[in-house]
Structure formats: structure tokens, C-alpha cells
Phi, psi and omega in degrees: 000327180299315182295325180293323181291322183294335180269359183291131170234150179243132184253149170290128187290340183267315186262337184082001180287150173291122179250351178201116177248109185301315182299319177295317179299321179294341177262012176082019182235138174237137180264133173297130182289347183262305184257355177068011180292129176293133179234134173296131184260007181302128176066015176245099186235132177049048178216164178247125183230152180288143174294132180298336187267307188245358178069006176292145179294134180236129176267136182255116186295168179210138177264127178233108187054241181269006185246140174248115180271118189234359180199149180272132178260326180174176178228135181234186183292331183260337183185184177249139183252133183237152172277134183218162169234159181259142185296331179258006178218063188295343183275353180248140183253152183228162170252120183245121180262125178251130182304140174297342180302327181290336182258328188238348183079013186283107183292326183295316182295327177294318180298312185289322177298319179297320180292318176300314181297314180295323176295315179301321177297319177294328181286332177070213184264145171194142182302337186247018171230156174270120185286138169277116185273324186197151174225130182205179181219139171233110186062237175260013181263110172270128179225150182239133182255130178229154175292145176281121181259120176277111184178203180220143177296145183299322181299321182286325178298314180293320179298314179290325184275337187094309176194166180255153176292157181302316184295315180296318182294316180293324178297318178291319178300319180299323179290320179293327175299318178298321178294317179298317179297320178297316181297316180295325179295337177273000180093015185240159171239128188293309168071013178212045180291126177193154181303331182291343184256018179230130175247136177253117184286180183294340178274357181086017181264129179276136180229126181273138176217176181072093187256029182300326179257003183286128180226170177296143183300322179292331176287325179292331181284348178274357178055235188273018184276346180258156186304313185278001176245013176294317180270159178277119179245141175146184182259120192311322183283345186234005185286133181289146181305322185295333177289323179295323180275355183073030181263161178300149177243150179210200182300324179298334176290320175296322181296321177300309182296321179293324176297317178298322178293319179297318177303311182300317181300316185282322182274333182091358179205157182295159179304318180256043185291338181281346177271133188253325183283137184302312183298318182291326177296313177297320181294329185297330179297335183260324188256324193246009180294126184293142179267007183248170182289150178274014187304319183294334178267354184233051183291344179276350188258157177289161179299324181298319178291320179299313181293324177302310182296315179306317181287327182290321187254020173294142186298322185277118182302325183291342181265357176274176165301137181271332181228153178292329177295321177296316180293319181304318181301313179293321180295319178299316182295316180295317180297326177294319179293314180296325179291332182262353180282130179251140175267130180240159178226116185230162172257150180301323180295341177287335184263330185231123188301319184273003177080356182262129180269122183306321184296335181293338180289345185268352184298134175083358182260000000 
């Protein structure tokens, strides 16, 4: 197995260039992916440095327990995410999140990342969530291992597409509901539904990730009595009104956030997209939520979907769907209707032999 690992190379999916040669790295050398110049990797760990020859950015890998982190995937509020392989599984790729604490000394990010990791381990496996595979520490580096999901985040899909079709949006919502039901069955409330926290894989399957705000259901029912719920936490466009007001949260709170997400998918922009200030966006969930139907803004959608959204995003929790199981039934029914609805295009002359439409006689009367 050792020899197999030593011969492993990793290629850039866009250019086909070698971005990581394990054997060279083990000998203290990293090759520039642009000009292929060998560069000594000594004392350059988990960092990007310019190539001495062509000045292109070069990532210097790092081994953490059984994982070799060899490329940057992204940076978030809690940590940095790296592409990695495992020494005894060189053919499989992973996403490894390293706490910002290692780079900035931020104790809060370390606390939240550990909470997220432990919650993810408690949640286990489900087709519509991203599983936490491992949590470990090397020195002052805390890292969390996840499977690498080949796909695209939902917010980017909506941005590139402009908006999603009713059928596609409902299909994704139905999968997110399954993820939410699983999370609730484990005794947790997710509390951070937003398109940025959903990745859609190449098979069209939605997967929920990032459990930084996920807490026990009984803790969510205590509202502002716990230390970590004293402040308002959440994503401004999707946060439920009860969290802003310091009221207990339950499944209906998740349904509100999901309704705001569904609106965003279908409309192509968030419900409060015209509001620019962060504080005003949050306030709008309590003060400015429309008491009328969204029908005028959803003319491409069926009546069933419009009524669904209306009920999901009503300000009063008691007027929403109370359980995810109840919501799942209606979404399935509406999705079934949308899937079987066919669009036809006819001419008036095809319907009436004389070309005269009876309804036209009533115009102006």
C-alpha cells in the first residue's frame, strides 16, 4: 500500500496539470502546477506561496494524521477547507476543514467547529446530509474530515440559472425535508437553512452540511435562556421571526426558513432582496412580512405551490405547518401534480370552426 501511495499524483480537473505528486512531496519537493519547477517545501506548511520562477501561486501540502492536505477548497467563518487524500486510500478524495484557531487564535471559531463536528458525528449517515467522517487534532490544529461531494452549492445554481423551475425547486425541497426529518429524529434542530449550506451533487441530490448552529431540540425550546442563544444567530434572509424575538423554536421555525428558501429558488432572489442593510433585513421578518399571498410574484407557479409558500412563511408560527411530516405530504402531492401537468399550445382556430371565440363576446360587458 505504501508504494501505491508514493506513486499517487493529483491532477487539476480543469487543466489536467499535476497539482500534487506525493512521491516528490515526501522528498521535500513540490512542483509548480504552471511551470512545473520543483520547489523545496521545507517549513512551508498549509500555505500558498509564489513560485520563484513564474510567480504562480503554489500550495504547500501538509500531512495530518492519515490525511494529506494538498489543495485549498475554500475559506469560511469557522475554518479553511482543504482537498485531501488518505494515505491508505489514495484513490479517494476528502474535504478537510481546519479551525481558524490555528491561523488566527480565534477561540470562538474553535468552539463552534468542535460543536459542529460532534453534532455531525451524532447525526450519522443519511442520503441528504454530508456525513462527518472524523474529528482529530495535530498540535494546535483541529480538523474535521468530510467526504468530497462533487457538485455545486444551491446558491450558485440559482445564481447561474436565474431561477429554478417549479418542479426542480420542489424536488430539492422534498430532499431537504428528508434531511431535516432525519436531523429532528436525532433530537436536533438544524437552525441554519440557506442555499449556501446545501450542495447538489452530480446526480441531482441535495445534501445539507454545516452544523455550526445545530442544537438540541430541548435547548431550542428554551429560547434566549442559554449562553449561545443570547445573541441572534442565523442567516439574515432566512431567519425565523421567533429567533429574533427570543421565542422558542421548533419544526415550524425550520419550515419558515425552508419557505424563504423555496421562494428564493423560484423567484431567483430572496424575499427581502430590496432591503440592503443587515439589521433591516432581520427586522423585516418581524415587521414587514406581507400578510397577502405571494401569487402576484409567483405567476409561473401552480396554485398549490403558491399556497404552500404562503403557509410556510407566515409570521405567526401557529399558522404554519407544525411538523415536517405534514409538510412532506403536501410537497409530495404538489410535486406529483406538477410532474404530470403538460403544457400545450393551440390556436383559436383549432378549437372553433368559425374562428370566433365565444368568450370574446363578453369583453367590455
